[in-house]
ROTI-957514 format. One record per residue (C-alpha): residue number from 1; chain; x, y, z. Coordinates in Angstrom, 1 decimal, m for minus. Layout:
<fivexs>
NUM, A, X, Y, Z
...
</fivexs>
This chain:
<fivexs>
1, A, 21.6, 11.0, 16.5
2, A, 20.2, 10.4, 13.1
3, A, 21.7, 7.4, 11.3
4, A, 22.9, 7.6, 7.7
5, A, 20.6, 6.6, 4.8
6, A, 23.3, 7.0, 2.2
7, A, 24.0, 3.2, 1.7
8, A, 22.9, 1.5, m1.4
9, A, 19.2, 0.5, m1.2
10, A, 19.0, m3.1, m2.3
11, A, 16.1, m5.1, m0.6
12, A, 12.4, m4.5, m0.5
13, A, 9.2, m6.4, 0.5
14, A, 5.8, m5.6, m1.0
15, A, 2.9, m7.3, 0.7
16, A, m0.1, m8.3, m1.4
17, A, 2.0, m8.2, m4.5
18, A, 0.3, m11.1, m6.4
19, A, m1.7, m8.5, m8.5
20, A, m2.7, m4.9, m8.9
21, A, m0.9, m2.1, m7.1
22, A, 1.3, m4.6, m5.2
23, A, 2.5, m6.2, m8.4
24, A, 3.1, m2.9, m10.1
25, A, 5.1, m1.7, m7.1
26, A, 7.2, m4.8, m6.9
27, A, 8.1, m4.6, m10.6
28, A, 8.8, m0.9, m10.4
29, A, 11.2, m1.5, m7.5
30, A, 12.9, m4.3, m9.4
31, A, 13.3, m2.1, m12.4
32, A, 15.0, 0.4, m10.0
33, A, 17.5, m2.3, m9.0
34, A, 16.0, m3.8, m5.8
35, A, 15.6, m7.4, m5.0
36, A, 12.0, m7.9, m3.9
37, A, 10.0, m10.1, m1.5
38, A, 6.7, m10.9, m3.0
39, A, 3.7, m12.1, m0.8
40, A, 0.4, m13.7, m1.6
41, A, m2.6, m14.8, 0.4
42, A, m4.7, m16.9, m1.9
43, A, m3.2, m16.4, m5.4
44, A, 0.1, m18.2, m5.4
45, A, 0.1, m18.3, m9.2
46, A, m0.3, m14.6, m9.4
47, A, 2.7, m14.1, m7.0
48, A, 4.8, m16.4, m9.1
49, A, 3.9, m14.3, m12.2
50, A, 5.0, m11.1, m10.2
51, A, 8.2, m12.8, m9.2
52, A, 8.9, m13.7, m12.9
53, A, 8.5, m10.0, m13.9
54, A, 10.8, m9.0, m11.0
55, A, 13.4, m11.5, m12.3
56, A, 13.1, m10.2, m15.8
57, A, 14.6, m7.0, m14.6
58, A, 17.7, m8.8, m13.3
59, A, 16.5, m8.6, m9.6
60, A, 16.1, m11.5, m7.2
61, A, 12.6, m12.4, m6.1
62, A, 11.6, m14.2, m2.8
63, A, 8.0, m15.5, m2.6
64, A, 6.1, m16.3, 0.5
65, A, 2.5, m16.7, 1.6
66, A, 1.4, m14.1, 4.0
67, A, m2.0, m13.9, 5.8
68, A, m1.9, m10.6, 7.8
69, A, m4.8, m11.7, 9.9
70, A, m2.8, m14.7, 11.2
71, A, m1.3, m12.9, 14.1
72, A, 1.5, m12.8, 15.3
73, A, 2.6, m15.4, 12.7
74, A, 2.4, m12.8, 9.9
75, A, 5.3, m11.0, 11.6
76, A, 7.3, m14.2, 11.5
77, A, 6.8, m14.4, 7.8
78, A, 8.2, m10.9, 7.4
79, A, 11.2, m11.8, 9.5
80, A, 11.8, m14.9, 7.3
81, A, 11.7, m12.9, 4.1
82, A, 14.1, m10.4, 5.5
83, A, 16.5, m13.3, 6.2
84, A, 16.0, m14.8, 2.8
85, A, 16.7, m11.4, 1.1
86, A, 19.7, m10.7, 3.2
87, A, 18.3, m7.5, 4.7
88, A, 15.6, m4.9, 4.3
89, A, 15.6, m1.3, 3.1
90, A, 12.1, m0.8, 1.9
91, A, 8.8, m2.2, 3.2
92, A, 5.6, m1.6, 1.3
93, A, 2.5, m2.5, 3.2
94, A, 0.0, m3.0, 0.5
95, A, m2.3, m5.9, 1.8
96, A, m5.8, m4.8, 2.4
97, A, m9.5, m5.5, 1.9
98, A, m12.6, m3.4, 1.7
99, A, m16.4, m4.0, 2.1
100, A, m19.5, m2.4, 0.9
101, A, m21.8, m2.7, 3.9
102, A, m24.0, 0.1, 5.4
103, A, m23.0, 1.0, 8.9
104, A, m26.3, m0.1, 10.4
105, A, m25.8, m3.6, 8.9
106, A, m22.1, m4.0, 9.7
107, A, m21.5, m7.1, 11.9
108, A, m18.7, m7.2, 14.5
109, A, m17.2, m10.1, 12.6
110, A, m16.9, m8.1, 9.3
111, A, m15.6, m5.0, 11.2
112, A, m12.9, m7.1, 12.9
113, A, m11.9, m8.8, 9.6
114, A, m11.4, m5.4, 7.9
115, A, m9.4, m4.0, 10.9
116, A, m7.3, m7.1, 11.3
117, A, m6.3, m7.0, 7.6
118, A, m6.0, m3.2, 7.1
119, A, m4.7, m2.0, 10.4
120, A, m3.7, m4.5, 13.1
121, A, m1.9, m6.9, 10.7
122, A, m0.3, m3.9, 9.1
123, A, 1.0, m2.7, 12.5
124, A, 2.6, m6.1, 13.1
125, A, 4.3, m6.3, 9.7
126, A, 5.5, m2.7, 9.8
127, A, 6.8, m3.2, 13.4
128, A, 8.9, m6.3, 12.3
129, A, 10.2, m4.3, 9.3
130, A, 11.1, m1.4, 11.4
131, A, 12.8, m3.5, 14.0
132, A, 15.0, m5.1, 11.4
133, A, 15.9, m1.6, 9.9
134, A, 16.8, m0.3, 13.4
135, A, 19.0, m3.3, 14.2
136, A, 20.8, m2.9, 10.9
137, A, 21.5, 0.7, 11.5
138, A, 21.2, 1.8, 7.9
139, A, 17.8, 3.6, 7.9
140, A, 15.0, 2.6, 5.6
141, A, 11.7, 3.4, 4.1
142, A, 8.2, 2.3, 5.3
143, A, 5.4, 2.9, 2.8
144, A, 1.8, 2.2, 3.4
145, A, m0.8, 2.0, 0.7
146, A, m3.9, 3.6, 2.2
147, A, m6.7, 5.2, 0.1
148, A, m8.3, 8.5, m0.8
149, A, m10.7, 7.3, 1.9
150, A, m8.1, 7.9, 4.5
151, A, m9.0, 11.6, 3.7
152, A, m12.6, 11.5, 2.7
153, A, m15.3, 8.8, 3.4
154, A, m17.6, 6.8, 1.2
155, A, m21.1, 5.5, 1.9
156, A, m20.9, 1.8, 2.8
157, A, m17.2, 1.8, 3.7
158, A, m17.3, 2.7, 7.4
159, A, m14.9, m0.1, 8.5
160, A, m12.6, 0.5, 5.5
161, A, m12.6, 4.3, 6.0
162, A, m11.9, 4.0, 9.7
163, A, m9.1, 1.4, 9.2
164, A, m7.4, 3.5, 6.5
165, A, m7.6, 6.6, 8.7
166, A, m6.0, 4.6, 11.4
167, A, m3.2, 3.3, 9.1
168, A, m2.5, 6.8, 7.9
169, A, m2.3, 8.1, 11.5
170, A, 0.0, 5.2, 12.4
171, A, 2.4, 6.2, 9.6
172, A, 2.5, 9.8, 10.9
173, A, 3.5, 8.4, 14.3
174, A, 6.2, 6.2, 12.8
175, A, 7.7, 9.2, 11.1
176, A, 8.0, 10.8, 14.5
177, A, 9.3, 7.8, 16.4
178, A, 11.6, 6.3, 13.8
179, A, 13.2, 9.4, 12.2
180, A, 16.1, 9.3, 14.6
181, A, 17.0, 6.0, 13.1
182, A, 17.0, 7.4, 9.5
183, A, 13.7, 5.7, 8.7
184, A, 11.0, 7.6, 6.8
185, A, 7.3, 6.7, 6.9
186, A, 4.9, 7.7, 4.1
187, A, 1.4, 6.9, 3.0
188, A, 0.4, 6.5, m0.6
189, A, m3.4, 7.2, m1.0
190, A, m4.7, 5.9, m4.4
191, A, m8.1, 6.9, m5.7
192, A, m10.0, 4.8, m8.3
193, A, m7.4, 2.5, m9.8
194, A, m8.1, m0.1, m12.6
195, A, m7.4, m3.3, m10.8
196, A, m9.1, m6.6, m10.1
197, A, m10.1, m5.2, m6.7
198, A, m12.1, m2.5, m8.5
199, A, m13.5, m4.9, m11.1
200, A, m11.4, m3.3, m13.8
201, A, m8.5, m5.7, m14.3
202, A, m6.8, m6.1, m17.7
203, A, m8.3, m3.0, m19.2
204, A, m6.6, 0.2, m20.4
205, A, m7.8, 2.9, m17.9
206, A, m7.2, 5.6, m20.5
207, A, m10.1, 4.1, m22.5
208, A, m12.5, 4.3, m19.5
209, A, m14.7, 7.4, m19.2
210, A, m15.1, 8.4, m15.5
211, A, m16.6, 11.9, m15.5
212, A, m16.5, 12.3, m11.7
213, A, m12.7, 12.4, m11.8
214, A, m11.2, 15.6, m13.1
215, A, m8.7, 13.7, m15.3
216, A, m11.7, 11.8, m16.6
217, A, m10.4, 8.2, m16.1
218, A, m9.3, 5.7, m13.4
219, A, m5.6, 5.4, m12.6
220, A, m3.2, 2.7, m13.8
221, A, m1.7, 0.5, m11.1
222, A, 1.7, 1.2, m12.8
223, A, 1.3, 4.9, m12.0
224, A, 0.9, 4.1, m8.3
225, A, 3.9, 1.6, m8.6
226, A, 6.0, 4.4, m10.1
227, A, 5.2, 6.7, m7.2
228, A, 6.1, 4.0, m4.7
229, A, 9.4, 3.4, m6.5
230, A, 10.1, 7.1, m6.4
231, A, 9.5, 7.2, m2.6
232, A, 12.0, 4.4, m2.3
233, A, 14.6, 6.3, m4.3
234, A, 17.4, 8.6, m2.9
235, A, 15.6, 11.6, m4.4
236, A, 12.7, 11.0, m1.9
237, A, 14.9, 10.6, 1.2
238, A, 13.5, 13.7, 2.9
239, A, 9.8, 12.8, 2.4
240, A, 8.3, 11.5, 5.7
241, A, 5.1, 11.8, 7.8
242, A, 2.8, 12.7, 4.9
243, A, 0.2, 11.2, 2.7
244, A, 0.7, 11.4, m1.0
245, A, m2.6, 11.3, m2.9
246, A, m2.7, 9.8, m6.4
247, A, m6.3, 10.1, m7.6
248, A, m6.6, 12.1, m10.8
249, A, m8.0, 15.0, m8.8
250, A, m10.9, 13.1, m7.2
251, A, m10.6, 14.6, m3.8
252, A, m11.1, 18.0, m5.2
253, A, m14.6, 17.1, m6.3
254, A, m16.2, 17.4, m2.9
255, A, m18.0, 20.7, m3.2
256, A, m18.4, 20.3, m7.0
257, A, m20.1, 16.9, m6.6
258, A, m22.2, 18.3, m3.8
259, A, m23.4, 21.0, m6.1
260, A, m24.0, 18.8, m9.1
261, A, m25.7, 15.7, m7.6
262, A, m29.4, 16.0, m8.3
263, A, m30.8, 12.8, m6.7
264, A, m30.5, 10.8, m3.5
265, A, m29.2, 7.6, m5.1
266, A, m25.7, 8.2, m3.6
267, A, m27.1, 7.5, m0.1
268, A, m27.2, 3.7, m0.7
269, A, m24.6, 1.2, m1.7
</fivexs>
């Protein structure tokens, strides 16, 4: 029997919310009226800045350090944040890393580091969040930030591409297994977004010319945050088991790029 999801959504956790997409998502959720758990790995100051923005919207912020490669302790951090918040309605798995290493040069250590961060750690955190939601009996939203590379690959990103494909697949499975509890599971797949991770922090993406994207520019982290906030809203209650791409049309450039590339430079990182 499907449980009701009609209760007021009040509590969210966003991992990796010390900057970039994670910060934008945390602030957008706070603006929508949710209290937010903010996590950081190495940038505590950034997390406190995010928390201050959350509080500026009248929402409560809880801040904790989270290393998703520290397993299973990362799950304990999620449990502790849920207790501090007083419940959990929305969990956004945003923590992740990528590398630029050709497949033939990829070490097992680097491969494992990407998978531990982007997939195995995500599994543990999502599982703890889901268990809390099931125990509370009020449903919930699980949202994973993946990548356009969960749909199409990029040279030098074999570990990242494989991990993001795996995370996207995991979310589809969660939609199947958790739907009976009123829990939805959705992936958000950003393309080129102007953040510190892309080397484009603190710039106006609308002033950047990126011809390979149909809209001609990278995305703004706040645009991704707005999508995540929508997915947490009552209006998005029936969206589950899918991947929502937010990339300015980048994925549609496959055949076009194949036809227009005139050199072999793309083969190397």
